[in-house]
DSSP file (Angstrom, degrees, kcal/mol; ACC not computed):
  #  RESIDUE AA STRUCTURE BP1 BP2  ACC     N-H-->O    O-->H-N    N-H-->O    O-->H-N    TCO  KAPPA ALPHA  PHI   PSI    X-CA   Y-CA   Z-CA
    1    1 A M     >        0   0    0      0, 0.0     4,-1.8     0, 0.0     3,-0.2   0.000 360.0 360.0 360.0 -37.8    5.3    9.8  -49.6
    2    2 A W  H  >  +     0   0    0      1,-0.2     4,-2.1     2,-0.2     5,-0.2   0.834 360.0  58.3 -64.5 -30.1    6.6    6.4  -48.3
    3    3 A L  H  > S+     0   0    0      2,-0.2     4,-2.6     1,-0.2     5,-0.2   0.891 103.9  51.7 -64.8 -39.6    8.5    8.3  -45.6
    4    4 A F  H  > S+     0   0    0      1,-0.2     4,-2.8     2,-0.2    -2,-0.2   0.937 111.7  45.7 -61.5 -47.4    5.3    9.8  -44.3
    5    5 A Y  H  X S+     0   0    0     -4,-1.8     4,-2.4     2,-0.2    -2,-0.2   0.851 112.5  51.5 -67.0 -34.1    3.6    6.4  -44.1
    6    6 A T  H  X S+     0   0    0     -4,-2.1     4,-2.3     2,-0.2    -2,-0.2   0.943 113.5  42.9 -66.5 -47.7    6.6    4.8  -42.4
    7    7 A I  H  X S+     0   0    0     -4,-2.6     4,-2.4     1,-0.2    -2,-0.2   0.913 114.7  51.0 -65.3 -41.6    6.8    7.5  -39.8
    8    8 A F  H  X S+     0   0    0     -4,-2.8     4,-2.2    -5,-0.2    -2,-0.2   0.909 110.5  49.3 -62.0 -42.0    3.0    7.4  -39.3
    9    9 A G  H  X S+     0   0    0     -4,-2.4     4,-2.4     2,-0.2    -2,-0.2   0.904 110.7  49.6 -63.4 -42.4    3.1    3.7  -38.9
   10   10 A I  H  X S+     0   0    0     -4,-2.3     4,-2.7     1,-0.2    -2,-0.2   0.911 111.4  49.4 -64.1 -41.7    5.9    3.9  -36.3
   11   11 A L  H  X S+     0   0    0     -4,-2.4     4,-2.5     2,-0.2    -2,-0.2   0.889 110.6  50.0 -65.3 -38.8    4.1    6.5  -34.4
   12   12 A V  H  X S+     0   0    0     -4,-2.2     4,-2.3     2,-0.2    -2,-0.2   0.923 113.1  46.0 -65.8 -43.5    0.9    4.5  -34.4
   13   13 A I  H  X S+     0   0    0     -4,-2.4     4,-2.5     2,-0.2     5,-0.2   0.924 113.2  49.9 -64.1 -43.7    2.7    1.4  -33.1
   14   14 A W  H  X S+     0   0    0     -4,-2.7     4,-2.4     1,-0.2    -2,-0.2   0.901 111.0  49.4 -61.9 -41.4    4.5    3.4  -30.5
   15   15 A A  H  X S+     0   0    0     -4,-2.5     4,-2.6     2,-0.2    -1,-0.2   0.907 111.0  49.9 -64.8 -41.5    1.2    5.0  -29.3
   16   16 A G  H  X S+     0   0    0     -4,-2.3     4,-2.3     2,-0.2    -2,-0.2   0.926 112.5  46.1 -63.5 -44.9   -0.4    1.5  -29.1
   17   17 A V  H  X S+     0   0    0     -4,-2.5     4,-2.5     2,-0.2    -1,-0.2   0.906 113.0  50.9 -64.0 -41.2    2.5    0.1  -27.1
   18   18 A S  H  X S+     0   0    0     -4,-2.4     4,-2.8    -5,-0.2     5,-0.2   0.920 110.0  48.8 -63.5 -44.0    2.5    3.1  -24.8
   19   19 A I  H  X S+     0   0    0     -4,-2.6     4,-2.4     1,-0.2     5,-0.2   0.919 112.3  48.9 -62.3 -43.1   -1.2    2.9  -24.1
   20   20 A F  H  X S+     0   0    0     -4,-2.3     4,-2.1    -5,-0.2    -2,-0.2   0.921 113.1  47.2 -61.7 -44.2   -0.9   -0.8  -23.3
   21   21 A A  H  X S+     0   0    0     -4,-2.5     4,-2.5     2,-0.2    -2,-0.2   0.913 112.5  48.7 -65.9 -43.2    2.1   -0.2  -21.0
   22   22 A I  H  X S+     0   0    0     -4,-2.8     4,-2.4     2,-0.2    -1,-0.2   0.916 111.6  49.4 -64.1 -43.0    0.3    2.7  -19.2
   23   23 A R  H  X S+     0   0    0     -4,-2.4     4,-2.0    -5,-0.2    -1,-0.2   0.904 111.3  50.4 -61.9 -40.9   -2.9    0.7  -18.7
   24   24 A N  H  X S+     0   0    0     -4,-2.1     4,-2.0    -5,-0.2    -2,-0.2   0.921 110.8  48.4 -63.1 -44.6   -0.8   -2.2  -17.4
   25   25 A L  H  X S+     0   0    0     -4,-2.5     4,-2.3     1,-0.2    -2,-0.2   0.884 109.3  52.8 -65.2 -39.0    1.0    0.0  -14.9
   26   26 A L  H  X S+     0   0    0     -4,-2.4     4,-2.3     1,-0.2    -1,-0.2   0.899 108.1  51.2 -63.5 -39.9   -2.2    1.6  -13.7
   27   27 A N  H  X S+     0   0    0     -4,-2.0     4,-2.1     1,-0.2    -1,-0.2   0.906 110.2  49.4 -62.7 -40.8   -3.7   -1.9  -13.0
   28   28 A Q  H  X S+     0   0    0     -4,-2.0     4,-2.2     2,-0.2    -2,-0.2   0.899 109.9  50.9 -65.8 -39.9   -0.6   -2.8  -11.0
   29   29 A I  H  X S+     0   0    0     -4,-2.3     4,-2.4     1,-0.2    -2,-0.2   0.917 109.8  50.2 -63.0 -43.0   -0.8    0.4   -9.0
   30   30 A E  H  X S+     0   0    0     -4,-2.3     4,-2.3     1,-0.2    -1,-0.2   0.894 109.7  51.1 -63.0 -39.7   -4.5   -0.2   -8.2
   31   31 A Q  H  X S+     0   0    0     -4,-2.1     4,-2.2     1,-0.2    -1,-0.2   0.906 111.0  48.2 -64.2 -41.0   -3.7   -3.8   -7.1
   32   32 A H  H  X S+     0   0    0     -4,-2.2     4,-2.6     2,-0.2    -2,-0.2   0.882 110.5  51.3 -67.0 -37.8   -0.9   -2.5   -4.8
   33   33 A E  H  X S+     0   0    0     -4,-2.4     4,-2.4     2,-0.2    -2,-0.2   0.917 110.3  49.1 -64.2 -42.6   -3.3    0.2   -3.3
   34   34 A D  H  X S+     0   0    0     -4,-2.3     4,-2.4     2,-0.2    -2,-0.2   0.915 112.0  48.9 -62.0 -42.6   -5.9   -2.5   -2.6
   35   35 A F  H  X S+     0   0    0     -4,-2.2     4,-2.7     2,-0.2    -2,-0.2   0.920 110.9  50.0 -63.3 -44.0   -3.3   -4.7   -0.9
   36   36 A N  H  X S+     0   0    0     -4,-2.6     4,-2.6     1,-0.2    -2,-0.2   0.901 111.0  49.4 -62.2 -40.4   -2.0   -1.8    1.2
   37   37 A N  H  X S+     0   0    0     -4,-2.4     4,-2.4     2,-0.2    -1,-0.2   0.916 112.4  47.1 -65.6 -42.4   -5.6   -0.9    2.3
   38   38 A E  H  X S+     0   0    0     -4,-2.4     4,-2.1     2,-0.2    -2,-0.2   0.910 113.7  48.3 -64.6 -41.2   -6.3   -4.6    3.2
   39   39 A L  H  X S+     0   0    0     -4,-2.7     4,-2.7     2,-0.2     5,-0.2   0.910 111.0  50.7 -64.9 -42.2   -3.0   -4.8    5.1
   40   40 A Y  H  X S+     0   0    0     -4,-2.6     4,-2.6     1,-0.2    -2,-0.2   0.921 111.1  48.2 -61.1 -44.8   -3.7   -1.5    6.9
   41   41 A L  H  X S+     0   0    0     -4,-2.4     4,-2.1     2,-0.2    -1,-0.2   0.870 111.1  51.3 -65.6 -35.6   -7.2   -2.7    8.0
   42   42 A A  H  X S+     0   0    0     -4,-2.1     4,-2.1     2,-0.2    -2,-0.2   0.940 112.7  44.8 -66.0 -46.4   -5.7   -6.0    9.2
   43   43 A Y  H  X S+     0   0    0     -4,-2.7     4,-2.7     1,-0.2    -2,-0.2   0.899 112.2  52.5 -63.5 -39.6   -3.1   -4.3   11.3
   44   44 A L  H  X S+     0   0    0     -4,-2.6     4,-2.4    -5,-0.2    -1,-0.2   0.887 108.2  51.2 -64.0 -38.5   -5.7   -1.8   12.6
   45   45 A G  H  X S+     0   0    0     -4,-2.1     4,-2.1     2,-0.2    -1,-0.2   0.903 111.1  47.8 -63.4 -41.9   -7.9   -4.8   13.6
   46   46 A V  H  X S+     0   0    0     -4,-2.1     4,-2.4     2,-0.2    -2,-0.2   0.916 111.7  50.3 -64.2 -42.9   -5.0   -6.4   15.5
   47   47 A Y  H  X S+     0   0    0     -4,-2.7     4,-2.4     1,-0.2    -2,-0.2   0.907 109.9  50.0 -63.5 -42.1   -4.2   -3.1   17.2
   48   48 A D  H  X S+     0   0    0     -4,-2.4     4,-2.1     2,-0.2    -1,-0.2   0.893 111.2  49.3 -63.8 -39.4   -7.8   -2.6   18.3
   49   49 A K  H  X S+     0   0    0     -4,-2.1     4,-2.2     2,-0.2    -2,-0.2   0.897 110.4  50.3 -66.6 -39.6   -7.9   -6.1   19.7
   50   50 A I  H  X S+     0   0    0     -4,-2.4     4,-2.3     1,-0.2    -2,-0.2   0.917 111.1  48.7 -64.9 -41.8   -4.7   -5.6   21.5
   51   51 A K  H  < S+     0   0    0     -4,-2.4    -1,-0.2     1,-0.2    -2,-0.2   0.882 110.9  51.1 -64.4 -37.2   -6.0   -2.4   23.0
   52   52 A A  H  < S+     0   0    0     -4,-2.1     3,-0.5     1,-0.2    -1,-0.2   0.879 112.3  46.1 -68.0 -36.6   -9.2   -4.1   24.0
   53   53 A I  H  < S+     0   0    0     -4,-2.2     2,-1.1     1,-0.2     3,-0.3   0.889 111.1  53.7 -70.5 -38.5   -7.3   -6.9   25.8
   54   54 A D     <  +     0   0    0     -4,-2.3     3,-0.3     1,-0.2    -1,-0.2  -0.455  64.6 145.0 -97.4  61.2   -5.0   -4.5   27.5
   55   55 A I  S    S+     0   0    0     -2,-1.1    -1,-0.2    -3,-0.5    -2,-0.1   0.905  75.3  42.8 -64.9 -42.5   -7.6   -2.3   29.1
   56   56 A R  S    S-     0   0    0     -3,-0.3    -1,-0.2     1,-0.0    -2,-0.1   0.606 109.0-119.9 -82.9 -11.3   -5.5   -1.6   32.3
   57   57 A G  S  > S+     0   0    0     -3,-0.3     4,-1.6    -6,-0.1     5,-0.1   0.632  73.1 130.1  84.0  13.0   -2.2   -1.1   30.4
   58   58 A S  H  > S+     0   0    0      2,-0.2     4,-1.2     1,-0.2     8,-0.1   0.862  71.4  49.5 -72.0 -34.0   -0.5   -3.9   32.2
   59   59 A F  H  4 S+     0   0    0      1,-0.2     3,-0.3     2,-0.2    -1,-0.2   0.916 110.8  49.6 -68.5 -41.7    0.8   -5.5   28.9
   60   60 A E  H  4 S+     0   0    0      1,-0.2    -1,-0.2    -6,-0.1    -2,-0.2   0.841 111.3  49.8 -66.4 -32.2    2.1   -2.2   27.7
   61   61 A A  H  < S+     0   0    0     -4,-1.6    -1,-0.2     4,-0.0    -2,-0.2   0.742  90.9  96.1 -78.7 -23.4    3.9   -1.6   31.0
   62   62 A D  S  X S-     0   0    0     -4,-1.2     4,-1.3    -3,-0.3     5,-0.2  -0.377  77.7-130.2 -67.6 146.6    5.5   -5.1   31.0
   63   63 A D  H  > S+     0   0    0      3,-0.2     4,-1.5     2,-0.2     5,-0.1   0.979  98.7  29.0 -65.5 -59.6    9.1   -5.2   29.6
   64   64 A E  H  > S+     0   0    0      2,-0.2     4,-1.7     1,-0.2     5,-0.2   0.954 128.4  40.0 -70.3 -50.1    8.9   -8.0   27.0
   65   65 A V  H  > S+     0   0    0      1,-0.2     4,-2.8     2,-0.2    -1,-0.2   0.879 113.4  56.1 -67.4 -36.9    5.3   -7.7   26.1
   66   66 A G  H  X S+     0   0    0     -4,-1.3     4,-2.4     1,-0.2    -1,-0.2   0.841 104.5  53.7 -63.8 -33.2    5.4   -4.0   26.1
   67   67 A D  H  X S+     0   0    0     -4,-1.5     4,-2.2     2,-0.2    -1,-0.2   0.934 111.4  44.1 -66.3 -46.2    8.3   -4.1   23.6
   68   68 A I  H  X S+     0   0    0     -4,-1.7     4,-2.6     2,-0.2     5,-0.2   0.909 112.9  52.8 -63.5 -42.4    6.2   -6.2   21.2
   69   69 A Y  H  X S+     0   0    0     -4,-2.8     4,-2.2     1,-0.2    -2,-0.2   0.921 110.4  47.6 -58.0 -45.5    3.2   -4.0   21.8
   70   70 A G  H  X S+     0   0    0     -4,-2.4     4,-2.4     2,-0.2    -1,-0.2   0.876 110.3  52.1 -65.1 -38.4    5.3   -0.9   20.9
   71   71 A Q  H  X S+     0   0    0     -4,-2.2     4,-2.4     2,-0.2    -2,-0.2   0.921 110.1  48.0 -64.7 -43.6    6.7   -2.6   17.8
   72   72 A I  H  X S+     0   0    0     -4,-2.6     4,-2.3     1,-0.2    -2,-0.2   0.912 111.9  50.5 -62.4 -41.6    3.2   -3.5   16.6
   73   73 A K  H  X S+     0   0    0     -4,-2.2     4,-2.2    -5,-0.2    -2,-0.2   0.909 110.6  48.7 -63.5 -42.1    2.1    0.1   17.3
   74   74 A R  H  X S+     0   0    0     -4,-2.4     4,-2.5     2,-0.2    -2,-0.2   0.890 110.3  51.5 -65.3 -39.1    5.0    1.5   15.3
   75   75 A I  H  X S+     0   0    0     -4,-2.4     4,-2.5     2,-0.2     5,-0.2   0.924 110.6  48.5 -63.0 -43.7    4.3   -0.8   12.4
   76   76 A I  H  X S+     0   0    0     -4,-2.3     4,-2.4     1,-0.2    -2,-0.2   0.910 112.1  48.6 -64.0 -41.9    0.7    0.3   12.3
   77   77 A L  H  X S+     0   0    0     -4,-2.2     4,-2.4     2,-0.2    -1,-0.2   0.889 111.2  50.1 -67.1 -38.5    1.7    4.0   12.5
   78   78 A K  H  X S+     0   0    0     -4,-2.5     4,-2.3     2,-0.2    -2,-0.2   0.924 112.8  46.8 -63.1 -43.7    4.2    3.6    9.7
   79   79 A L  H  X S+     0   0    0     -4,-2.5     4,-2.4     2,-0.2     6,-0.3   0.885 110.9  52.5 -65.8 -37.7    1.7    1.8    7.5
   80   80 A A  H  X>S+     0   0    0     -4,-2.4     5,-2.4     1,-0.2     4,-0.7   0.910 111.5  46.1 -63.8 -41.6   -0.9    4.6    8.3
   81   81 A N  H  <5S+     0   0    0     -4,-2.4     3,-0.3     3,-0.2    -2,-0.2   0.879 112.0  52.0 -66.7 -37.1    1.6    7.2    7.2
   82   82 A F  H  <5S+     0   0    0     -4,-2.3    -2,-0.2     1,-0.2    -1,-0.2   0.896 113.4  42.9 -66.5 -40.5    2.5    5.3    4.1
   83   83 A T  H  <5S-     0   0    0     -4,-2.4    -1,-0.2     2,-0.2    -2,-0.2   0.553 117.3-112.7 -83.8  -6.8   -1.2    4.9    3.1
   84   84 A G  T  <5S+     0   0    0     -4,-0.7     2,-0.4     1,-0.3    -3,-0.2   0.608  81.4 112.7  87.9  11.8   -1.9    8.6    4.0
   85   85 A R      < -     0   0    0     -5,-2.4     2,-0.4    -6,-0.3    -1,-0.3  -0.953  51.1-154.4-119.0 137.8   -4.2    7.8    6.9
   86   86 A L              0   0    0     -2,-0.4    -9,-0.1    -3,-0.1    -5,-0.0  -0.895 360.0 360.0-109.9 141.1   -3.4    8.5   10.5
   87   87 A T              0   0    0     -2,-0.4    -1,-0.1   -10,-0.1   -10,-0.0   0.452 360.0 360.0 -82.8 360.0   -4.9    6.5   13.4
């Protein structure tokens, strides 16, 4: 009989620890998702402002500025693909 209570006690402790760990991991995932969404919106805002400034396309056509413009655009697209949203 003592073996039953010992095994039952171990299983209850294991279940409690597992529930605590899973809850903790879910909270961390939600925090990372919120951070990714905020970061995506920030990059998207920067990209929209850059597009508004460069109405004629002169910045994008310039060598140095166009390279930075292209890098920002690639970063935004990578982040959009990572978060599951496409611009």
